[in-house]
C-alpha positions as CSV (number, residue, x, y, z in Angstrom):
1,M,57.8,-11.0,-229.8
2,A,54.6,-10.6,-227.9
3,R,54.2,-7.5,-225.9
4,V,53.2,-7.9,-222.2
5,T,50.9,-5.3,-220.7
6,T,50.4,-5.0,-217.0
7,L,47.1,-3.7,-215.6
8,N,47.1,-2.5,-212.1
9,L,43.6,-2.2,-210.4
10,I,43.4,0.1,-207.5
11,F,40.2,-0.2,-205.5
12,D,39.0,2.6,-203.2
13,Q,39.2,1.3,-199.6
14,T,37.7,4.4,-198.0
15,M,34.5,2.7,-197.0
16,H,36.3,-0.3,-195.5
17,R,38.7,2.0,-193.6
18,E,35.8,4.2,-192.3
19,T,33.9,1.1,-191.1
20,T,37.0,-0.2,-189.3
21,E,37.4,3.2,-187.6
22,R,33.8,3.4,-186.5
23,A,33.9,-0.2,-185.2
24,A,37.0,0.6,-183.1
25,R,35.4,3.8,-181.8
26,I,32.2,2.2,-180.7
27,A,34.1,-0.8,-179.2
28,K,36.2,1.5,-177.0
29,A,33.3,3.8,-176.0
30,R,32.3,3.9,-172.4
31,P,28.7,4.6,-171.3
32,K,28.1,8.1,-170.1
33,Q,27.4,8.4,-166.4
34,L,24.4,10.7,-165.9
35,G,22.7,11.8,-162.8
36,E,19.1,11.0,-161.9
37,F,17.7,14.3,-163.2
38,E,19.5,14.0,-166.5
39,N,18.5,10.4,-167.0
40,A,14.8,11.2,-166.2
41,L,14.6,14.2,-168.4
42,L,16.3,12.5,-171.4
43,F,14.1,9.5,-170.9
44,L,11.0,11.7,-171.2
45,R,12.3,13.4,-174.3
46,S,13.1,10.0,-175.8
47,V,9.4,9.0,-175.2
48,Y,8.0,11.7,-177.4
49,A,10.8,11.3,-180.0
50,R,10.0,7.6,-180.4
51,T,6.3,8.2,-180.4
52,E,6.5,10.4,-183.4
53,R,7.8,7.4,-185.3
54,I,5.4,4.7,-184.2
55,L,2.2,6.6,-184.9
56,P,2.9,6.5,-188.7
57,A,4.1,2.9,-188.3
58,L,0.7,1.9,-186.9
59,Y,-1.2,3.3,-189.9
60,L,1.3,1.7,-192.3
61,Y,0.7,-1.6,-190.5
62,L,-3.0,-1.3,-190.9
63,G,-2.6,-0.4,-194.6
64,A,-0.4,-3.4,-195.2
65,S,-2.9,-5.7,-193.4
66,R,-5.7,-4.4,-195.6
67,L,-3.6,-4.9,-198.7
68,R,-2.7,-8.4,-197.7
69,A,-6.4,-9.3,-197.2
70,A,-7.3,-7.8,-200.6
71,A,-4.2,-9.1,-202.5
72,E,-6.0,-12.1,-204.1
73,G,-2.8,-13.8,-205.1
74,R,-1.0,-10.8,-206.5
75,H,2.5,-11.6,-205.5
76,Q,3.9,-8.0,-205.6
77,D,1.1,-6.9,-203.2
78,L,1.7,-9.8,-200.9
79,V,5.5,-9.1,-200.8
80,L,4.9,-5.4,-200.1
81,A,2.3,-6.1,-197.4
82,E,4.4,-8.7,-195.6
83,A,7.6,-6.5,-195.7
84,V,5.8,-3.5,-194.3
85,R,3.8,-5.5,-191.7
86,F,7.0,-7.1,-190.4
87,A,8.9,-3.8,-190.2
88,T,6.1,-1.8,-188.6
89,I,4.9,-4.2,-186.0
90,G,8.6,-4.8,-185.1
91,A,9.2,-1.0,-184.7
92,I,6.1,-0.7,-182.5
93,A,7.0,-3.7,-180.4
94,I,10.7,-2.9,-179.9
95,T,9.8,0.8,-179.1
96,C,7.3,-0.4,-176.4
97,R,9.9,-2.8,-175.1
98,K,12.4,0.0,-174.8
99,I,10.1,2.7,-173.3
100,F,8.5,0.3,-170.8
101,D,11.7,-1.4,-170.0
102,H,11.6,-2.9,-166.5
103,S,15.4,-3.0,-166.1
104,K,16.9,-1.1,-163.2
105,G,19.2,1.8,-164.0
106,G,19.6,4.0,-167.0
107,M,16.8,5.6,-169.1
108,T,14.0,3.1,-168.6
109,G,10.3,3.4,-167.7
110,H,11.0,1.4,-164.5
111,Q,13.8,3.7,-163.4
112,F,11.9,6.9,-164.2
113,A,9.0,5.6,-162.0
114,K,11.4,5.3,-159.1
115,C,12.6,8.9,-159.4
116,S,13.2,10.5,-156.0
117,K,11.4,13.5,-154.7
118,A,14.5,15.6,-155.3
119,G,14.6,14.4,-158.9
120,V,10.9,15.1,-159.5
121,E,11.3,18.6,-158.1
122,Q,14.2,19.3,-160.4
123,I,12.2,18.3,-163.5
124,A,9.3,20.4,-162.3
125,E,11.6,23.4,-161.7
126,Q,13.0,22.9,-165.3
127,W,9.5,22.8,-166.8
128,A,8.3,25.7,-164.7
129,K,10.9,28.0,-166.4
130,S,8.9,28.0,-169.6
131,P,6.4,30.9,-170.2
132,G,2.9,30.1,-169.0
133,R,4.0,27.1,-166.9
134,N,4.3,26.8,-163.1
135,A,5.7,24.2,-160.7
136,E,2.3,23.2,-159.4
137,S,1.0,22.1,-162.9
138,A,4.3,20.5,-163.7
139,L,4.2,18.4,-160.5
140,A,0.7,17.3,-161.3
141,A,1.7,16.2,-164.8
142,I,4.8,14.4,-163.4
143,A,2.6,12.6,-160.9
144,L,0.6,11.1,-163.7
145,L,3.7,10.1,-165.6
146,L,5.2,8.4,-162.6
147,A,2.0,6.4,-162.0
148,F,1.8,5.5,-165.7
149,F,5.3,4.2,-166.0
150,D,5.2,2.5,-162.6
151,K,2.1,0.5,-163.7
152,C,3.2,-0.2,-167.3
153,S,7.0,-0.9,-166.9
154,G,6.9,-4.5,-165.9
155,S,8.1,-7.8,-167.3
156,P,6.0,-9.4,-170.0
157,K,4.7,-11.9,-167.5
158,Q,3.8,-9.2,-165.0
159,L,2.0,-7.2,-167.7
160,L,0.2,-10.2,-169.2
161,E,-1.2,-10.8,-165.6
162,G,-2.0,-7.1,-165.2
163,K,-5.5,-5.8,-164.4
164,T,-6.0,-3.2,-167.2
165,P,-6.2,-3.7,-171.0
166,L,-3.2,-1.6,-171.6
167,E,-1.0,-3.7,-169.3
168,K,-2.1,-6.9,-171.1
169,R,-1.5,-5.4,-174.5
170,L,1.9,-4.1,-173.6
171,G,2.7,-7.6,-172.3
172,L,1.7,-9.1,-175.6
173,L,3.9,-6.5,-177.5
174,K,6.9,-7.0,-175.2
175,H,6.4,-10.8,-175.5
176,Y,6.4,-10.4,-179.3
177,A,9.5,-8.2,-179.2
178,N,11.4,-10.7,-177.1
179,K,10.2,-13.8,-179.1
180,S,10.2,-12.5,-182.6
181,G,11.6,-9.0,-182.8
182,A,14.9,-9.6,-181.0
183,H,15.4,-13.4,-180.9
184,L,14.7,-16.5,-182.9
185,T,12.4,-18.9,-181.1
186,A,9.7,-21.5,-181.7
187,E,7.5,-20.1,-178.8
188,P,4.1,-18.7,-179.8
189,F,3.1,-15.1,-179.7
190,E,-0.2,-13.3,-180.5
191,V,-0.5,-9.6,-181.5
192,G,-3.3,-7.9,-183.3
193,I,-3.9,-4.3,-184.6
194,V,-5.8,-3.3,-181.4
195,D,-2.9,-4.6,-179.3
196,C,-0.7,-2.1,-181.2
197,A,-3.2,0.8,-181.3
198,H,-3.9,1.1,-177.6
199,P,-0.3,1.4,-176.5
200,V,0.5,3.8,-179.4
201,A,-2.5,6.0,-178.6
202,A,-1.5,6.1,-174.9
203,L,2.0,7.0,-175.8
204,V,0.8,9.8,-178.1
205,V,-1.2,11.3,-175.2
206,V,1.7,10.9,-172.8
207,A,4.1,12.4,-175.4
208,C,1.8,15.4,-175.7
209,I,1.9,15.9,-171.9
210,I,5.7,15.8,-171.9
211,R,6.0,18.1,-174.9
212,T,3.5,20.6,-173.4
213,F,5.9,21.2,-170.6
214,D,9.3,20.4,-172.0
215,D,8.8,22.1,-175.4
216,P,6.1,24.8,-174.9
217,A,7.1,26.5,-178.2
218,C,5.7,23.4,-180.0
219,P,2.3,24.1,-181.6
220,V,-0.6,22.9,-179.4
221,A,-2.0,20.9,-182.3
222,Y,1.3,19.2,-183.1
223,F,0.2,15.6,-182.5
224,D,-3.2,16.2,-184.1
225,V,-1.4,17.3,-187.3
226,L,1.0,14.4,-187.0
227,D,-2.0,12.0,-186.7
228,A,-3.6,13.5,-189.9
229,V,-0.3,13.5,-191.9
230,A,0.6,10.0,-190.8
231,W,-2.8,8.7,-192.1
232,D,-2.4,10.6,-195.4
233,A,1.1,9.0,-195.8
234,A,-0.3,5.5,-195.2
235,V,-3.1,6.2,-197.7
236,R,-0.5,7.3,-200.2
237,V,1.4,4.0,-199.8
238,F,-1.7,1.9,-199.5
239,P,-4.7,3.3,-201.5
240,V,-6.8,0.5,-200.1
241,L,-7.1,2.7,-197.0
242,P,-10.0,5.2,-197.2
243,P,-8.7,8.8,-197.2
244,S,-11.4,9.8,-194.7
245,G,-10.1,7.6,-192.0
246,P,-10.8,6.4,-189.3
247,R,-7.8,8.0,-187.6
248,M,-7.4,7.4,-183.9
249,F,-7.5,11.1,-183.1
250,Q,-9.9,12.2,-185.9
251,K,-12.6,13.3,-183.4
252,L,-10.5,13.6,-180.3
253,S,-8.1,16.5,-179.7
254,V,-4.8,15.0,-178.4
255,A,-3.9,18.2,-176.5
256,D,-7.3,18.5,-174.8
257,H,-7.3,14.8,-173.9
258,A,-3.7,15.1,-172.6
259,A,-4.6,18.1,-170.5
260,S,-7.6,16.5,-169.0
261,C,-5.6,13.4,-168.0
262,W,-3.1,15.3,-165.7
263,Q,-5.5,18.1,-164.6
264,L,-8.0,15.6,-163.2
265,G,-5.4,13.9,-161.0
266,A,-3.1,10.9,-161.5
267,A,-5.6,8.2,-160.5
268,W,-8.3,9.4,-163.0
269,G,-5.7,10.2,-165.7
270,L,-4.2,6.7,-165.3
271,R,-7.6,5.1,-165.8
272,K,-8.3,7.1,-168.9
273,L,-5.0,5.9,-170.4
274,T,-5.1,2.3,-169.4
275,V,-8.8,1.5,-169.7
276,Q,-10.9,4.1,-171.5
277,L,-8.7,5.4,-174.3
278,P,-9.7,2.8,-176.9
279,L,-13.3,3.8,-176.4
280,A,-12.4,7.5,-176.7
281,T,-10.5,6.9,-180.0
282,N,-13.1,4.4,-181.3
283,W,-10.3,1.9,-181.9
284,Y,-11.4,-1.2,-180.0
């Protein structure tokens, strides 16, 4: 008589259960209600946190573009180049779309630009608590930041019709983010390396201003070091890039340029960021 053997298979359902629990948790979560001061301060901190990621993305995008141009039919090079180009330009565009969001309310560039006098004074008071900082210099820096985000946090159409190169480039990036990064569409978009480089460079300078006051313990040369390391990382992935550069801040100190922007007044600093920065970095 044949012997019947029963085999019971037990599969671990831990991952499925954890996914279900996380989905339920997020679905029930309610947005936190923050005051004007908290929203503004967290927005500024998010600016330099995101900028730390898109500077390396810019150099990886450049390396991928150079590799694609030199691939000569090598499929593995073309696949790598296209994958990195898509990921990096998407990261830059979506980041700019978020930082320069023209929506009302929450942590957006538009909302920060509308910060009340009381909110501004609270931020200045917070920054003035740091050693070597005072309310007067903090207010001068905030005045530039308010002017910067007021000018640059518009809709894609408003930015494309703006008067400065930075506004137009942000408009192109936000248009790309809307038409390619976030949605499927047959509408055209045009974005080049300089359209990415100018907004990234401006955000690096702005992030340096914020970090100077909000995190004074951070080394003065933090963003200069980040610029060098980001380029080295891109060269490591894409040897087609020359190790010697050119980096955006190879001959320009981020900290010195950031300080000059807010110390010379909001109007002059705004012009340096929106018009003159590509010439200063030699990326134009």
